[in-house]
PyMOL CGO cylinders between C-alpha atoms (Angstrom):
from pymol import cmd
from pymol.cgo import CYLINDER

trace = [
    CYLINDER, -46.22, 23.14, -1.66, -42.93, 22.86, -1.26, 0.3, 1, 1, 1, 1, 1, 1,
    CYLINDER, -42.93, 22.86, -1.26, -41.42, 22.14, 2.30, 0.3, 1, 1, 1, 1, 1, 1,
    CYLINDER, -41.42, 22.14, 2.30, -40.92, 25.25, 4.85, 0.3, 1, 1, 1, 1, 1, 1,
    CYLINDER, -40.92, 25.25, 4.85, -37.57, 26.78, 4.38, 0.3, 1, 1, 1, 1, 1, 1,
    CYLINDER, -37.57, 26.78, 4.38, -35.14, 26.60, 7.31, 0.3, 1, 1, 1, 1, 1, 1,
    CYLINDER, -35.14, 26.60, 7.31, -35.54, 30.04, 9.50, 0.3, 1, 1, 1, 1, 1, 1,
    CYLINDER, -35.54, 30.04, 9.50, -31.97, 31.57, 9.36, 0.3, 1, 1, 1, 1, 1, 1,
    CYLINDER, -31.97, 31.57, 9.36, -32.08, 31.68, 13.34, 0.3, 1, 1, 1, 1, 1, 1,
    CYLINDER, -32.08, 31.68, 13.34, -31.85, 28.05, 13.31, 0.3, 1, 1, 1, 1, 1, 1,
    CYLINDER, -31.85, 28.05, 13.31, -29.09, 28.00, 10.88, 0.3, 1, 1, 1, 1, 1, 1,
    CYLINDER, -29.09, 28.00, 10.88, -27.22, 30.69, 13.25, 0.3, 1, 1, 1, 1, 1, 1,
    CYLINDER, -27.22, 30.69, 13.25, -27.86, 28.47, 16.06, 0.3, 1, 1, 1, 1, 1, 1,
    CYLINDER, -27.86, 28.47, 16.06, -26.85, 25.13, 14.66, 0.3, 1, 1, 1, 1, 1, 1,
    CYLINDER, -26.85, 25.13, 14.66, -24.00, 26.02, 12.13, 0.3, 1, 1, 1, 1, 1, 1,
    CYLINDER, -24.00, 26.02, 12.13, -22.59, 28.99, 14.18, 0.3, 1, 1, 1, 1, 1, 1,
    CYLINDER, -22.59, 28.99, 14.18, -23.16, 28.96, 17.80, 0.3, 1, 1, 1, 1, 1, 1,
    CYLINDER, -23.16, 28.96, 17.80, -23.16, 25.30, 18.78, 0.3, 1, 1, 1, 1, 1, 1,
    CYLINDER, -23.16, 25.30, 18.78, -19.99, 24.43, 16.83, 0.3, 1, 1, 1, 1, 1, 1,
    CYLINDER, -19.99, 24.43, 16.83, -18.53, 27.38, 18.48, 0.3, 1, 1, 1, 1, 1, 1,
    CYLINDER, -18.53, 27.38, 18.48, -20.05, 26.59, 21.89, 0.3, 1, 1, 1, 1, 1, 1,
    CYLINDER, -20.05, 26.59, 21.89, -21.44, 30.05, 22.30, 0.3, 1, 1, 1, 1, 1, 1,
    CYLINDER, -21.44, 30.05, 22.30, -24.38, 30.89, 24.60, 0.3, 1, 1, 1, 1, 1, 1,
    CYLINDER, -24.38, 30.89, 24.60, -27.18, 33.27, 23.33, 0.3, 1, 1, 1, 1, 1, 1,
    CYLINDER, -27.18, 33.27, 23.33, -25.46, 35.82, 26.08, 0.3, 1, 1, 1, 1, 1, 1,
    CYLINDER, -25.46, 35.82, 26.08, -22.12, 35.42, 24.66, 0.3, 1, 1, 1, 1, 1, 1,
    CYLINDER, -22.12, 35.42, 24.66, -23.14, 35.64, 20.91, 0.3, 1, 1, 1, 1, 1, 1,
    CYLINDER, -23.14, 35.64, 20.91, -25.37, 38.68, 21.68, 0.3, 1, 1, 1, 1, 1, 1,
    CYLINDER, -25.37, 38.68, 21.68, -22.48, 40.38, 23.37, 0.3, 1, 1, 1, 1, 1, 1,
    CYLINDER, -22.48, 40.38, 23.37, -19.93, 39.81, 20.34, 0.3, 1, 1, 1, 1, 1, 1,
    CYLINDER, -19.93, 39.81, 20.34, -22.76, 40.86, 17.87, 0.3, 1, 1, 1, 1, 1, 1,
    CYLINDER, -22.76, 40.86, 17.87, -23.88, 43.98, 19.78, 0.3, 1, 1, 1, 1, 1, 1,
    CYLINDER, -23.88, 43.98, 19.78, -27.16, 43.06, 20.23, 0.3, 1, 1, 1, 1, 1, 1,
    CYLINDER, -27.16, 43.06, 20.23, -29.56, 42.42, 23.14, 0.3, 1, 1, 1, 1, 1, 1,
    CYLINDER, -29.56, 42.42, 23.14, -29.72, 38.93, 24.49, 0.3, 1, 1, 1, 1, 1, 1,
    CYLINDER, -29.72, 38.93, 24.49, -33.47, 39.16, 24.29, 0.3, 1, 1, 1, 1, 1, 1,
    CYLINDER, -33.47, 39.16, 24.29, -33.14, 40.22, 20.27, 0.3, 1, 1, 1, 1, 1, 1,
    CYLINDER, -33.14, 40.22, 20.27, -30.79, 37.18, 19.80, 0.3, 1, 1, 1, 1, 1, 1,
    CYLINDER, -30.79, 37.18, 19.80, -32.80, 34.77, 21.83, 0.3, 1, 1, 1, 1, 1, 1,
    CYLINDER, -32.80, 34.77, 21.83, -36.20, 35.50, 19.88, 0.3, 1, 1, 1, 1, 1, 1,
    CYLINDER, -36.20, 35.50, 19.88, -34.31, 35.36, 16.41, 0.3, 1, 1, 1, 1, 1, 1,
    CYLINDER, -34.31, 35.36, 16.41, -32.32, 31.94, 17.40, 0.3, 1, 1, 1, 1, 1, 1,
    CYLINDER, -32.32, 31.94, 17.40, -35.58, 30.46, 18.76, 0.3, 1, 1, 1, 1, 1, 1,
    CYLINDER, -35.58, 30.46, 18.76, -37.45, 31.33, 15.56, 0.3, 1, 1, 1, 1, 1, 1,
    CYLINDER, -37.45, 31.33, 15.56, -39.78, 34.04, 17.16, 0.3, 1, 1, 1, 1, 1, 1,
    CYLINDER, -39.78, 34.04, 17.16, -38.29, 36.94, 15.28, 0.3, 1, 1, 1, 1, 1, 1,
    CYLINDER, -38.29, 36.94, 15.28, -37.59, 37.26, 11.69, 0.3, 1, 1, 1, 1, 1, 1,
    CYLINDER, -37.59, 37.26, 11.69, -34.39, 38.28, 10.50, 0.3, 1, 1, 1, 1, 1, 1,
    CYLINDER, -34.39, 38.28, 10.50, -33.73, 42.12, 10.31, 0.3, 1, 1, 1, 1, 1, 1,
    CYLINDER, -33.73, 42.12, 10.31, -31.30, 43.59, 7.81, 0.3, 1, 1, 1, 1, 1, 1,
    CYLINDER, -31.30, 43.59, 7.81, -29.40, 45.04, 10.64, 0.3, 1, 1, 1, 1, 1, 1,
    CYLINDER, -29.40, 45.04, 10.64, -29.08, 41.76, 12.43, 0.3, 1, 1, 1, 1, 1, 1,
    CYLINDER, -29.08, 41.76, 12.43, -27.98, 40.20, 8.92, 0.3, 1, 1, 1, 1, 1, 1,
    CYLINDER, -27.98, 40.20, 8.92, -25.05, 42.62, 8.69, 0.3, 1, 1, 1, 1, 1, 1,
    CYLINDER, -25.05, 42.62, 8.69, -23.99, 41.87, 12.32, 0.3, 1, 1, 1, 1, 1, 1,
    CYLINDER, -23.99, 41.87, 12.32, -24.11, 38.48, 11.62, 0.3, 1, 1, 1, 1, 1, 1,
    CYLINDER, -24.11, 38.48, 11.62, -22.22, 38.67, 8.17, 0.3, 1, 1, 1, 1, 1, 1,
    CYLINDER, -22.22, 38.67, 8.17, -19.57, 40.75, 9.59, 0.3, 1, 1, 1, 1, 1, 1,
    CYLINDER, -19.57, 40.75, 9.59, -19.25, 38.39, 12.82, 0.3, 1, 1, 1, 1, 1, 1,
    CYLINDER, -19.25, 38.39, 12.82, -19.02, 35.14, 10.41, 0.3, 1, 1, 1, 1, 1, 1,
    CYLINDER, -19.02, 35.14, 10.41, -17.39, 36.62, 7.41, 0.3, 1, 1, 1, 1, 1, 1,
    CYLINDER, -17.39, 36.62, 7.41, -20.44, 35.52, 5.35, 0.3, 1, 1, 1, 1, 1, 1,
    CYLINDER, -20.44, 35.52, 5.35, -22.60, 37.48, 2.87, 0.3, 1, 1, 1, 1, 1, 1,
    CYLINDER, -22.60, 37.48, 2.87, -25.30, 39.55, 4.31, 0.3, 1, 1, 1, 1, 1, 1,
    CYLINDER, -25.30, 39.55, 4.31, -27.29, 38.31, 0.89, 0.3, 1, 1, 1, 1, 1, 1,
    CYLINDER, -27.29, 38.31, 0.89, -27.01, 34.92, 2.00, 0.3, 1, 1, 1, 1, 1, 1,
    CYLINDER, -27.01, 34.92, 2.00, -28.82, 35.66, 5.42, 0.3, 1, 1, 1, 1, 1, 1,
    CYLINDER, -28.82, 35.66, 5.42, -31.17, 37.90, 3.84, 0.3, 1, 1, 1, 1, 1, 1,
    CYLINDER, -31.17, 37.90, 3.84, -32.04, 35.15, 0.99, 0.3, 1, 1, 1, 1, 1, 1,
    CYLINDER, -32.04, 35.15, 0.99, -33.00, 32.75, 3.79, 0.3, 1, 1, 1, 1, 1, 1,
    CYLINDER, -33.00, 32.75, 3.79, -35.32, 35.34, 5.38, 0.3, 1, 1, 1, 1, 1, 1,
    CYLINDER, -35.32, 35.34, 5.38, -36.88, 36.13, 2.17, 0.3, 1, 1, 1, 1, 1, 1,
    CYLINDER, -36.88, 36.13, 2.17, -37.32, 32.17, 1.39, 0.3, 1, 1, 1, 1, 1, 1,
    CYLINDER, -37.32, 32.17, 1.39, -39.25, 31.70, 4.56, 0.3, 1, 1, 1, 1, 1, 1,
    CYLINDER, -39.25, 31.70, 4.56, -41.29, 35.08, 4.38, 0.3, 1, 1, 1, 1, 1, 1,
    CYLINDER, -41.29, 35.08, 4.38, -42.55, 34.05, 0.76, 0.3, 1, 1, 1, 1, 1, 1,
    CYLINDER, -42.55, 34.05, 0.76, -43.25, 30.55, 1.89, 0.3, 1, 1, 1, 1, 1, 1,
    CYLINDER, -43.25, 30.55, 1.89, -45.43, 32.10, 4.63, 0.3, 1, 1, 1, 1, 1, 1,
    CYLINDER, -45.43, 32.10, 4.63, -47.07, 34.46, 2.26, 0.3, 1, 1, 1, 1, 1, 1,
    CYLINDER, -47.07, 34.46, 2.26, -48.00, 31.81, -0.35, 0.3, 1, 1, 1, 1, 1, 1,
    CYLINDER, -48.00, 31.81, -0.35, -49.60, 29.79, 2.49, 0.3, 1, 1, 1, 1, 1, 1,
    CYLINDER, -49.60, 29.79, 2.49, -51.99, 32.87, 2.83, 0.3, 1, 1, 1, 1, 1, 1,
    CYLINDER, -51.99, 32.87, 2.83, -52.11, 33.83, -0.91, 0.3, 1, 1, 1, 1, 1, 1,
    CYLINDER, -52.11, 33.83, -0.91, -55.08, 36.47, -1.36, 0.3, 1, 1, 1, 1, 1, 1,
    CYLINDER, -55.08, 36.47, -1.36, -57.98, 35.30, -3.36, 0.3, 1, 1, 1, 1, 1, 1,
    CYLINDER, -57.98, 35.30, -3.36, -59.41, 38.68, -4.15, 0.3, 1, 1, 1, 1, 1, 1,
    CYLINDER, -59.41, 38.68, -4.15, -56.81, 40.18, -6.34, 0.3, 1, 1, 1, 1, 1, 1,
    CYLINDER, -56.81, 40.18, -6.34, -58.13, 41.00, -9.78, 0.3, 1, 1, 1, 1, 1, 1,
    CYLINDER, -58.13, 41.00, -9.78, -55.49, 41.31, -12.64, 0.3, 1, 1, 1, 1, 1, 1,
    CYLINDER, -55.49, 41.31, -12.64, -54.60, 44.59, -14.42, 0.3, 1, 1, 1, 1, 1, 1,
    CYLINDER, -54.60, 44.59, -14.42, -55.51, 44.69, -17.87, 0.3, 1, 1, 1, 1, 1, 1,
    CYLINDER, -55.51, 44.69, -17.87, -52.35, 44.24, -20.38, 0.3, 1, 1, 1, 1, 1, 1,
    CYLINDER, -52.35, 44.24, -20.38, -50.39, 47.53, -20.98, 0.3, 1, 1, 1, 1, 1, 1,
    CYLINDER, -50.39, 47.53, -20.98, -50.05, 48.21, -24.70, 0.3, 1, 1, 1, 1, 1, 1,
    CYLINDER, -50.05, 48.21, -24.70, -46.43, 49.17, -25.68, 0.3, 1, 1, 1, 1, 1, 1,
    CYLINDER, -46.43, 49.17, -25.68, -47.07, 52.92, -26.70, 0.3, 1, 1, 1, 1, 1, 1,
    CYLINDER, -47.07, 52.92, -26.70, -43.47, 52.84, -28.65, 0.3, 1, 1, 1, 1, 1, 1,
    CYLINDER, -43.47, 52.84, -28.65, -45.16, 50.70, -31.37, 0.3, 1, 1, 1, 1, 1, 1,
    CYLINDER, -45.16, 50.70, -31.37, -48.54, 52.81, -31.72, 0.3, 1, 1, 1, 1, 1, 1,
]
cmd.load_cgo(trace, "trace")
């Protein structure tokens, strides 16, 4: 299994907050979110929501897709660690246009 992708909260903390010397309180105020919501995100206790991704994107002049892709990679990594074993494949669908 590939290594665990980096949580977008860690990227935000290390690449945005630390270089700018922003506290969670300051960054939360600038993003227009609660201190608790940002704290849970940067401490990797909460996933990145689309709304938070939009806020970070606007505040950092980065693409919202880049932030959401980080979360998607992490979410899929967790899902693959707990891949279901009781799935039965559907039968192949015959192409009606060639019938």
